[in-house]
C-alpha positions in Angstrom: -27.2 30.2 -6.6 -27.7 29.2 -2.7 -27.1 25.5 -3.4 -24.0 26.7 -5.4 -22.4 28.8 -2.8 -23.0 25.3 -0.5 -21.3 23.2 -2.8 -18.3 25.4 -3.0 -17.8 25.3 0.8 -17.6 21.8 1.1 -14.5 20.5 1.3 -12.5 16.9 1.7 -9.5 16.5 3.4 -7.1 13.6 4.8 -5.4 14.5 8.0 -2.7 12.4 9.9 -3.9 11.2 13.7 -1.3 10.3 15.8 -1.7 8.5 19.2 -4.3 5.4 18.4 -3.4 2.4 19.4 -6.4 0.1 18.3 -9.6 0.5 16.7 -11.6 1.4 19.6 -9.4 4.4 19.3 -10.1 4.8 15.8 -13.6 4.9 16.6 -13.1 7.4 19.2 -11.8 9.8 16.7 -14.5 8.8 14.1 -17.5 9.7 16.5 -16.1 12.7 18.0 -15.7 14.4 14.5 -18.8 13.3 13.1 -20.5 14.7 16.3 -19.2 18.8 15.6 -21.3 20.9 13.8 -20.1 21.3 10.0 -18.7 17.8 10.1 -20.5 16.2 7.0 -18.5 12.7 7.1 -15.4 11.1 8.5 -13.6 8.0 8.1 -10.7 6.9 10.1 -8.1 4.8 9.1 -6.4 3.0 11.6 -3.7 0.9 9.2 -2.8 4.2 7.7 -3.3 6.5 11.0 -5.3 9.2 9.1 -9.3 10.4 8.5 -10.5 11.6 5.5 -13.2 14.4 6.6 -15.8 16.0 4.6 -16.4 19.3 6.3 -18.5 22.8 5.6 -15.4 25.5 6.1 -17.7 27.8 6.9 -18.8 26.1 9.9 -15.5 24.4 11.1 -12.1 24.9 10.3 -9.1 22.1 10.5 -7.8 24.1 13.5 -11.1 23.5 15.2 -10.9 19.7 14.5 -7.8 19.8 15.8 -8.5 21.2 19.2 -11.6 18.7 19.9 -9.4 15.6 19.0 -6.6 17.0 21.4 -9.3 16.9 24.4 -9.7 13.2 24.0 -6.0 12.6 24.5 -4.9 12.1 20.5 -3.8 15.0 17.9 -4.9 15.9 14.4 -2.2 17.4 12.3 -3.0 20.1 9.9 -0.2 20.5 7.7 -0.6 21.3 4.0 0.3 18.5 1.3 4.1 18.3 0.9 4.6 19.2 4.6 2.0 16.9 5.7 3.5 14.0 3.4 6.7 14.3 5.2 5.7 14.8 8.6 3.4 11.7 8.3 6.5 9.7 7.0 8.8 11.0 9.6 6.1 10.0 12.6 6.0 6.5 11.6 9.9 6.2 11.4 10.2 8.0 14.8 7.5 6.0 16.2 8.8 2.6 15.2 12.6 3.7 16.2 11.1 4.4 20.0 9.5 1.4 20.2 12.4 -0.6 19.6 14.4 1.5 22.0 11.6 0.8 24.6 11.9 -2.9 23.6 15.5 -3.2 23.9 16.0 -1.4 27.7 12.7 -3.8 28.7 14.8 -6.8 27.7 18.0 -6.0 29.0 16.2 -5.7 32.2 13.7 -8.7 31.9 16.3 -11.4 31.5 17.8 -10.9 35.1 14.4 -10.1 36.6 13.1 -13.6 35.1 16.4 -15.6 36.4 15.9 -14.7 39.6 12.1 -14.8 39.9 12.2 -18.7 38.4 15.6 -20.0 39.5 17.3 -17.7 42.0 14.4 -16.7 44.2 15.9 -17.3 47.5 19.5 -15.2 46.9 19.5 -12.2 49.7 17.5 -9.2 48.7 15.7 -10.9 45.8 12.5 -9.1 46.1 14.3 -5.9 46.1 16.0 -6.3 43.5 13.6 -7.4 41.5 11.5 -4.8 42.4 14.2 -2.9 41.0 14.4 -4.1 38.0 10.5 -4.4 37.3 9.7 -0.7 38.0 11.5 1.0 34.9 9.9 -2.4 32.9 6.5 -1.4 33.8 6.6 2.9 33.9 9.2 3.5 31.7 9.5 1.2 29.1 6.0 0.5 29.3 4.5 3.5 30.2 2.3 4.2 27.1 -0.3 1.1 28.3 -0.8 3.2 31.2 -1.1 6.2 29.7 -3.3 4.8 26.8 -5.4 3.1 29.7 -6.0 6.0 31.6 -7.2 8.1 28.4 -9.7 5.3 27.9 -10.9 4.9 31.5 -11.6 9.1 31.2 -14.1 8.4 28.3 -15.3 5.5 30.3 -13.9 3.2 27.8 -11.8 0.1 27.9 -9.1 -1.8 25.3 -6.4 -4.2 25.1 -3.9 -1.2 26.8 -6.4 -1.3 30.0 -5.9 -4.9 30.6 -2.4 -4.7 30.5 -2.5 -2.0 32.7 -4.5 -3.1 35.4 -3.1 -6.9 35.0 0.8 -5.7 35.6 -0.1 -2.8 37.7 -2.0 -5.2 40.2 0.3 -7.9 40.1 3.6 -5.3 40.7 1.6 -3.4 43.6 0.7 -6.6 45.2 4.2 -7.9 44.8 5.3 -4.2 46.6 2.9 -5.0 49.3 4.8 -8.4 50.1 7.8 -7.3 49.5 7.6 -4.8 52.1 5.2 -6.4 54.6 5.4 -10.2 54.1 4.3 -10.9 57.6 0.8 -9.8 56.6 0.5 -13.1 54.8 2.8 -15.2 56.4 1.0 -14.5 59.5 -2.1 -16.2 58.5 -0.5 -19.3 56.8 0.2 -18.4 53.5 3.6 -17.4 51.3 4.3 -13.7 50.4 5.0 -14.4 46.8 6.1 -11.6 44.4 5.3 -11.9 40.8 7.5 -8.8 39.7 8.9 -11.0 36.7 5.4 -11.6 35.4 4.5 -8.4 35.3 7.7 -7.4 33.5 7.5 -10.6 31.2 3.7 -9.6 30.7 4.7 -6.1 29.3 7.5 -7.1 27.2 5.6 -9.6 25.4 2.7 -7.1 24.4 5.3 -4.6 23.2 6.8 -7.4 21.3 3.3 -7.9 19.7 3.0 -4.3 19.2 6.6 -4.3 17.2 5.4 -6.7 14.7 2.1 -4.4 13.8 3.9 -1.4 13.8 6.6 -2.9 11.4 4.0 -4.1 9.1 2.4 -0.4 9.4 5.8 1.5 9.1 5.7 0.4 5.5 2.6 2.9 5.0 2.4 4.0 1.4 4.5 7.0 0.3 2.5 7.2 -2.8 1.3 10.8 -2.1 5.0 11.9 -1.8 5.8 10.5 -5.1 3.3 11.6 -6.9 3.8 15.5 -5.5 7.4 14.5 -6.8 6.8 13.9 -10.2 5.9 18.1 -10.3 9.3 20.1 -10.8 10.0 22.7 -8.6 11.1 25.3 -11.0 10.1 26.2 -14.4 11.5 28.7 -17.1 9.0 31.4 -18.1 9.2 33.3 -21.2 8.8 37.2 -20.5 7.0 39.6 -22.8 10.8 40.6 -24.3 11.4 37.2 -25.1 14.0 37.1 -21.8 13.7 33.9 -19.7 13.1 33.7 -15.8 13.4 30.7 -13.8 10.7 30.7 -11.2 8.6 28.2 -8.5 5.8 26.0 -10.0 4.0 27.6 -7.0 4.3 31.0 -8.9 3.0 30.1 -12.4 -0.4 31.8 -13.2 -2.8 31.5 -16.1 -1.6 32.1 -19.7 1.9 32.4 -18.4 4.1 31.1 -21.1 6.7 28.8 -20.0 9.9 27.0 -22.1 10.3 22.8 -21.8 13.8 21.6 -22.7 14.6 17.9 -23.8 14.1 15.4 -20.3 12.2 18.2 -18.5 9.1 17.1 -16.7 5.8 19.4 -17.6 4.8 21.5 -14.2 1.3 22.7 -15.2 -1.5 21.6 -17.9 -1.6 23.9 -20.7 -1.4 24.2 -24.7 1.9 24.1 -26.9 2.3 27.6 -28.6 5.5 26.7 -30.4 7.9 23.8 -31.0 7.8 20.2 -31.7 8.2 17.1 -29.6 7.3 13.6 -28.1 6.3 13.2 -24.4 5.8 10.8 -22.4 2.5 10.5 -21.2 2.4 6.8 -19.7 1.7 8.5 -16.1 -1.6 9.6 -17.3 -2.5 7.0 -19.8 -0.5 4.3 -18.9 0.0 3.8 -22.6 4.0 3.2 -23.6 4.0 5.0 -26.8 4.9 8.8 -26.6 2.6 11.2 -27.5 3.5 13.9 -30.3 3.4 17.2 -29.8 3.0 20.6 -32.0 1.3 23.7 -31.8 -2.4 23.5 -30.7 -1.8 20.0 -28.7 -2.8 20.2 -24.8 0.2 18.6 -22.5 -0.1 17.9 -18.8 1.7 18.3 -15.6 3.9 15.7 -14.3 4.8 14.1 -18.0 8.0 14.1 -19.2 9.4 15.9 -22.6 11.4 13.5 -24.8 13.5 14.9 -27.5 12.5 18.7 -28.7 12.1 22.2 -26.9 8.4 23.9 -27.0 6.8 26.6 -25.5 3.4 26.2 -23.9 0.5 28.5 -22.2 -0.3 27.5 -19.0 -4.1 26.8 -18.6 -4.4 24.7 -15.4 -2.6 25.8 -12.4 -2.0 24.2 -9.1 -5.0 21.9 -7.3 -6.4 22.2 -11.0 -3.4 20.2 -12.9 -4.6 16.4 -13.8 -1.7 15.5 -11.7 -3.1 17.3 -8.4 -6.6 15.7 -9.6 -4.9 12.1 -9.2 -3.2 12.8 -5.9 -6.7 14.3 -4.6 -8.6 11.1 -5.5 -5.9 9.1 -4.5 -5.9 10.4 -1.0 -9.9 9.9 -1.0 -10.0 6.8 -2.2 -7.3 5.8 0.9 -9.1 7.4 3.1 -12.4 6.5 2.3 -11.6 2.7 3.4 -13.3 2.3 6.9 -10.7 0.2 9.1 -11.2 -3.4 9.1 -11.9 -4.3 12.9 -9.6 -6.9 13.4 -11.2 -9.7 15.2 -8.8 -9.2 18.1 -9.9 -5.6 18.4 -13.7 -6.4 17.9 -13.5 -9.2 20.9 -11.4 -7.0 23.0 -14.4 -4.6 23.1 -16.2 -7.1 25.4 -13.4 -9.3 26.1 -11.7 -6.5 28.3 -14.5 -5.4 30.4 -15.8 -8.9 30.9 -12.5 -10.1 31.9 -12.1 -6.8 34.5 -15.9 -8.0 35.6 -14.8 -11.9 36.4 -12.1 -10.8 38.1 -13.8 -8.3 40.3 -16.5 -10.8 40.6 -14.0 -13.3 42.0 -12.7 -11.2 44.5 -16.3 -10.4 45.9 -17.6 -14.2 45.8 -14.0 -15.0 47.8 -14.8 -12.1 50.3 -18.4 -13.3 50.6 -18.2 -17.1 51.0 -14.5 -17.7 51.3 -14.2 -18.3 54.9 -11.1 -18.1 56.3 -8.5 -16.0 54.7 -11.2 -15.2 52.3 -9.6 -11.6 52.0 -6.0 -13.1 50.5 -7.6 -15.9 48.4 -10.1 -13.3 47.0 -6.7 -10.9 46.3 -4.5 -13.6 44.6 -7.8 -14.5 42.5 -8.3 -11.1 41.4 -4.8 -10.6 40.3 -4.5 -14.3 38.5 -7.5 -14.0 36.6 -6.1 -10.5 35.3 -2.5 -11.8 34.6 -3.9 -15.4 32.7 -6.3 -13.4 30.8 -3.4 -10.9 29.5 -4.3 -11.1 25.9 -0.6 -11.9 24.6 -1.9 -15.0 22.5 -4.5 -12.4 20.9 -2.2 -9.8 20.4 0.3 -12.1 18.8 -2.4 -14.5 16.8 -2.9 -12.3 14.0 0.7 -10.5 13.5 2.8 -13.9 13.7 0.7 -15.3 11.2 0.7 -12.2 8.8 4.5 -12.0 9.3 5.2 -15.7 8.5 2.5 -15.5 5.2 4.0 -12.0 4.1 7.7 -14.2 4.3 6.2 -16.9 2.5 4.7 -14.8 -0.2 8.2 -13.0 -0.5 10.0 -16.3 -1.1 7.6 -16.6 -4.1 7.7 -13.0 -5.6 4.7 -11.9 -4.0 5.0 -8.7 -1.6 2.0 -8.1 0.5 1.9 -5.1 2.8 -1.1 -5.4 5.3 -3.4 -8.1 6.7 -6.3 -6.5 5.3 -5.3 -7.5 1.9 -4.8 -10.9 3.0 -8.0 -11.5 4.7 -9.7 -10.1 1.3 -7.8 -12.1 -1.1 -9.4 -15.1 -0.5 -12.7 -13.7 -1.3 -12.0 -12.0 -4.6 -14.8 -13.0 -7.2 -13.5 -10.2 -9.9 -10.2 -9.2 -11.1 -9.6 -6.0 -13.6 -6.4 -6.2 -15.6 -4.5 -3.0 -16.9 -3.3 -3.7 -20.3 -0.2 -2.3 -20.5 2.4 -3.8 -18.7 0.0 -5.9 -17.0 -0.7 -8.1 -19.8 1.4 -6.8 -21.9 5.4 -6.3 -21.7 4.8 -2.6 -21.5 7.3 -1.7 -24.2 6.8 -1.2 -27.9 8.8 -4.2 -30.0 9.1 -5.3 -33.6 6.8 -8.3 -34.0 7.2 -8.7 -37.8 9.7 -7.8 -40.2 8.7 -8.7 -43.9 11.3 -8.2 -47.0 9.8 -7.5 -50.4 10.6 -11.1 -52.5 12.8 -8.9 -55.3 15.2 -7.9 -52.4 18.6 -9.2 -53.2 20.9 -7.0 -51.0 19.3 -7.7 -47.3 22.4 -6.9 -45.4 23.0 -3.5 -47.2 19.4 -2.5 -46.7 19.1 -3.5 -43.2 22.5 -1.6 -42.6 20.7 1.4 -44.3 17.3 0.9 -42.2 19.7 0.9 -39.2 21.8 3.6 -39.9 18.4 6.4 -40.4 16.7 4.6 -37.5 19.6 6.0 -35.3 19.6 8.9 -36.2 16.2 9.5 -35.9 14.5 11.2 -32.8 11.1 8.9 -33.0 10.4 7.1 -29.8 9.7 3.8 -32.2 13.4 4.2 -33.4 15.0 2.5 -30.3 12.3 -0.6 -31.2 13.5 -1.1 -34.4 17.5 -0.7 -33.7 17.0 -2.9 -30.9 15.2 -5.6 -33.5 18.1 -5.0 -36.0 21.4 -5.0 -33.4 21.8 -8.6 -34.3 22.0 -8.6 -37.7 24.9 -8.2 -40.1 25.6 -4.2 -39.7 27.6 -2.9 -42.0 28.8 0.9 -41.8 27.0 3.3 -43.8 27.3 6.5 -44.7 24.1 9.0 -45.1 23.7 12.0 -46.6 20.7 14.8 -46.6 19.2 13.0 -43.6 16.0 14.7 -42.9 13.4 14.2 -40.2 9.8 14.8 -41.3 7.3 15.6 -38.6 4.3 13.2 -38.8 5.9 11.3 -41.5 9.3 9.3 -40.6 12.8 9.8 -41.9 14.9 10.5 -45.3 18.0 10.0 -46.1 20.9 9.5 -49.3 23.4 6.9 -49.7 25.5 6.9 -53.0 22.5 8.8 -54.8 19.9 6.8 -54.0 17.1 8.2 -51.8 15.4 6.1 -48.9 12.4 6.4 -46.5 11.4 4.8 -43.1 8.2 6.2 -41.7 4.3 5.4 -42.3 1.9 5.2 -45.2 1.3 9.0 -45.4 5.4 9.2 -46.2 5.5 6.6 -48.7 2.4 7.5 -50.5 3.7 11.2 -50.4 6.4 10.4 -52.5 4.4 8.1 -54.8 6.6 5.0 -53.7 5.0 1.4 -54.9 3.5 -0.9 -52.2 4.0 -4.4 -54.0 0.9 -6.0 -54.2 1.6 -9.3 -52.2 2.2 -6.9 -49.6 -1.1 -5.4 -48.9 -2.9 -8.1 -47.8 -0.1 -8.8 -45.3 -0.3 -5.0 -44.0 -4.1 -5.2 -43.9 -3.7 -8.0 -41.1 -1.2 -6.3 -39.0 -3.0 -3.3 -39.2 -5.9 -5.4 -38.2 -4.3 -6.7 -35.3 -3.5 -3.1 -34.2 0.2 -3.1 -34.9 2.1 0.1 -36.0 3.3 -0.5 -39.7 6.6 1.3 -40.6 7.8 0.9 -44.2 11.2 0.8 -45.5 11.5 2.0 -49.3 13.9 3.6 -51.8 12.6 5.8 -54.8 10.8 3.1 -56.4 9.3 0.4 -54.1 8.9 -0.7 -50.7 11.7 -2.9 -49.3 10.4 -4.2 -46.1 7.7 -3.5 -43.6 8.2 -3.9 -39.7 5.2 -4.1 -37.4 5.4 -2.7 -33.9 3.3 -3.6 -30.9 3.3 -4.0 -27.1 3.7 -7.8 -26.8 1.7 -10.1 -24.9 3.6 -12.0 -21.7 4.0 -15.4 -22.2 2.1 -16.4 -19.2 -0.6 -14.2 -19.9 -3.4 -16.3 -21.5 -2.3 -19.1 -19.1 -2.8 -16.9 -15.9 -6.1 -15.6 -17.2 -7.6 -18.9 -17.7 -6.7 -20.2 -14.5 -8.5 -17.2 -13.2 -11.4 -17.9 -15.1 -11.6 -21.5 -14.3 -11.6 -20.5 -10.3 -14.8 -18.7 -11.2 -13.6 -15.5 -11.2 -14.4 -13.0 -13.5 -11.6 -11.0 -15.3 -12.2 -7.6 -16.8 -9.7 -5.8 -19.0 -9.5 -2.0 -18.9 -6.9 0.2 -21.0 -6.7 3.6 -22.2 -5.9 2.5 -25.5 -7.4 2.6 -28.8 -10.9 0.3 -29.1 -8.7 -1.7 -32.0 -5.7 -2.7 -29.9 -7.9 -3.2 -26.6 -10.1 -5.9 -29.0 -7.0 -7.9 -30.4 -5.4 -8.1 -27.3 -8.4 -9.1 -25.1 -9.1 -11.7 -28.5 -5.7 -13.3 -28.0 -5.8 -13.6 -24.0 -9.8 -15.0 -24.0 -10.8 -12.0 -22.3 -14.8 -11.1 -23.2 -14.7 -8.1 -20.7 -12.8 -5.1 -21.3 -13.4 -1.4 -22.2 -11.0 0.8 -24.3 -10.0 4.6 -24.0 -10.8 4.6 -19.9 -9.2 7.4 -17.9 -7.8 6.8 -14.4 -11.1 7.7 -12.9 -13.0 5.8 -15.4 -11.3 2.6 -14.0 -12.2 3.7 -10.4 -15.8 4.0 -11.2 -15.9 1.0 -12.9 -14.7 -0.9 -9.8 -17.0 1.1 -7.7 -19.9 -0.2 -9.9 -18.7 -3.3 -9.3 -18.4 -3.1 -5.4 -21.8 -2.2 -5.5 -23.1 -5.0 -6.8 -21.3 -6.9 -3.8 -18.4 -8.2 -5.7 -14.8 -8.2 -4.3 -12.7 -6.6 -6.7 -9.1 -7.1 -6.8 -7.5 -4.7 -9.6 -4.2 -5.2 -10.9 -1.9 -2.4 -12.6 1.6 -1.3 -13.1 1.6 2.8 -14.2 0.6 6.3 -12.3 -2.3 6.2 -13.9 -3.9 3.2 -12.1 -3.2 4.5 -8.8 -6.6 5.8 -8.2 -8.4 2.5 -9.3 -5.4 0.5 -7.4 -6.7 2.8 -4.1 -10.1 2.1 -4.8 -10.0 -1.6 -5.2 -10.7 -4.3 -1.8 -7.6 -5.8 -3.3 -4.6 -3.8 -5.2 -2.2 -5.6 -7.1 0.7 -3.9 -8.8 3.3 -5.5 -11.3 7.1 -5.3 -9.9 8.5 -4.0 -13.2 6.1 -0.7 -13.1 6.1 2.5 -11.4 7.1 3.1 -8.0 3.9 5.0 -7.3 1.5 2.1 -8.2 3.7 -0.3 -6.1 3.0 2.2 -3.2 -0.3 2.7 -3.7 -1.1 -1.4 -3.9 -1.1 -3.4 -1.1 0.3 -6.2 -3.1 3.5 -6.3 -5.4 4.0 -9.1 -8.3 7.8 -8.8 -8.3 8.2 -11.1 -11.5 4.9 -9.5 -13.2 3.4 -12.9 -13.7 -0.2 -12.9 -13.6 0.1 -16.5 -12.4 1.1 -15.3 -9.1 -2.3 -14.0 -8.3 -3.9 -16.9 -8.1 -0.8 -18.2 -5.6 -1.4 -14.7 -3.5 -5.3 -16.3 -3.1 -4.2 -19.4 -1.9 -1.6 -17.8 0.5 -4.5 -15.6 1.7 -6.5 -18.3 2.1 -4.1 -20.2 4.3 -2.8 -17.7 6.0 -6.5 -16.6 7.4 -6.8 -19.9 8.3 -4.3 -19.8 10.5 -5.4 -16.7 12.1 -8.2 -18.2 13.0 -6.9 -21.4 14.4 -4.5 -19.0 16.5 -7.3 -16.7 17.9 -9.5 -20.1 18.8 -6.8 -21.4 20.8 -6.0 -18.4 22.3 -9.9 -17.5 23.3 -10.1 -21.4 24.8 -7.1 -20.9 26.6 -9.0 -17.8 28.4 -12.2 -20.0 28.5 -10.7 -22.6 30.3 -7.8 -20.6 32.5 -10.3 -17.7 33.6 -12.5 -19.7 35.5 -9.8 -21.6 36.8 -7.8 -18.7 37.9 -10.9 -17.2 39.5 -10.8 -20.5 41.9 -13.6 -22.4 40.4 -12.2 -26.0 41.7 -11.1 -25.0 44.8 -14.5 -25.8 46.3 -14.1 -29.4 44.6 -10.0 -30.1 45.0 -8.7 -27.1 47.2 -6.8 -26.1 43.9 -6.2 -22.4 43.9 -3.9 -21.4 40.8 -0.6 -19.3 41.7 -0.1 -15.8 39.7 3.2 -17.5 38.7 1.7 -20.6 37.0 -0.5 -18.5 35.4 2.1 -16.0 33.9 3.8 -19.0 32.7 0.7 -20.1 31.1 0.3 -16.9 29.6 3.7 -17.0 28.1 2.6 -20.6 26.6 -0.2 -19.4 24.9 2.1 -17.2 23.0 4.6 -19.9 22.2 2.0 -22.4 20.8 0.4 -19.3 18.9 3.9 -18.9 17.4 4.3 -22.3 16.7 1.2 -22.4 14.8 2.1 -19.4 12.5 5.5 -20.7 11.8 3.9 -23.8 10.2 3.0 -21.6 7.5 6.6 -21.6 6.4 5.8 -25.5 5.1 2.8 -25.0 2.7 3.0 -26.2 -0.4 1.8 -24.2 -3.7 
């Protein structure tokens, strides 16, 4: 009993976190939460600014966690699902808007600042004008760097914000000193240079890098919000006296009798008590065929009623519904991914303290062994090291390559959301394909029409069938109508039209009765099936196609086969993936016969039928436990859990919005060949990022010792901070130029 109670008290919840600027911030939030009593586990996702916390609600509450996170300079939002979703999206938009405003303001001031510093340094009051221009750039538009650096310093940590804050503030205050007391250096035979423009340019460059990153992050999935949007806000309840009452879905309790009209969304899980209809359950099963519902059949929240009305009894409400479980699973799968520690942020943890150490060491070394003017030279070396080591090139190395790579992908019909999926795509060695809408077209079409050899009046009979299907409410009727619309159709007058549940439709034309439906309908009315049709019908059924019989009172006139057609490029794409040594699997909610038929046609040996959304996600976990890098390709809402679980998630562009929101990549054309192109693009983009980082680090390896004054004993050369600032800008230009080479890559 005690174990049962304990299990029920452990909760898993995703919270938005604000104020994080890099991976080390995420690590601080994570370590602080894990240190709290009652927190079983936590996983901070820096990319989505959220944290998934598993905690014992008897020991700690969200409010307590919020307080702890606020103490270290960040914030944890504790709103409930819908409010949380809106707040998270609004925060992202507002943050991007504010950053854009700050950059615009800084750019307006930095242009005249650089112009004066580089080209007109001798105009009257030049230093004071530059001081006036630089001050708001640093302490108004760029104040967040100093705020974040202070937060890190309070907890004895340093990140890239620390280096930006130190380098710019020392350059700024050194320049202020030289502006107010120029004779202090002039009296020692040195020029009282100011470096206001260097400080301003550094801030602007770093902010531009941040803007690139934030733009990528602003596309953070709104999948959870859209999933919640699937559930209607209100529902019609049938009272005991038979009257109808419109009420909120949140007020529905178990055993309430609810009315669903044509086109309405089903609000909660339940069982049909009376009425008849077809329900589109593709968001649960992923299968295109609407499911017939009669008394005793189960219905699920978020699915869409199509033709008829029915009443059902509520069985699962609130968080118990299938839709609520899908929402929860997607949240957990997204949140459980540890943030990818980008190389820049990994190195920054070591790089920043080392640079600060080198700067201080150079200052001390100059004061010990520098001889005459040791203090001045030492201070110049300190400033120059911090300026030249400012991680502009490092900060731009990843986002510029990613932006160009993403643009190149978009040109070729591949939408890529983040750097993580680009980095991982080149390592993919297992691809899981959903069947419906991924390998197949995703909608039923007539694949075969076989006419009885005895038929002589085919135009007339085609017109009869067309008119009967036009009046039918069955979802497959549309496929038949579409297939016949290019035929010579005559105007036909029907009489005694009837729709037979579970059978098909019947009608009379000029005193003769006609039938269109399944085998049961034909058998029931003792209509003869020509002998030569039997083998052909058997073959169609073996291929897992739905067979529709069209007959008069005596014999079958035609047989139509309906199936979800395989895309033209699917077989070729699957062969290409397999030729690259990638294992291909097909997982579908469809029946084994259909799954087998499709798998054989496209050359997939590994497939599973009748899989639920959680089955797909579990299968991906199994492959991941075997150290495989798994790509999941799907198009339906039912694929969202599996897409969120996969290492690389790819949605087909003609699928659901939710699948595209969860997925990190979207193939606009729904052509599976694009997966291989995405893998190649990934390899070339990652290679470019590595080249950028290599040159950025080499620049620092060479530049920092020179800035510290290592050449002075041999050549008397001491690097000017102004030149250091220019070199820093040049390194950024070289990184951006290298990234632009991706635009000219060939497939």
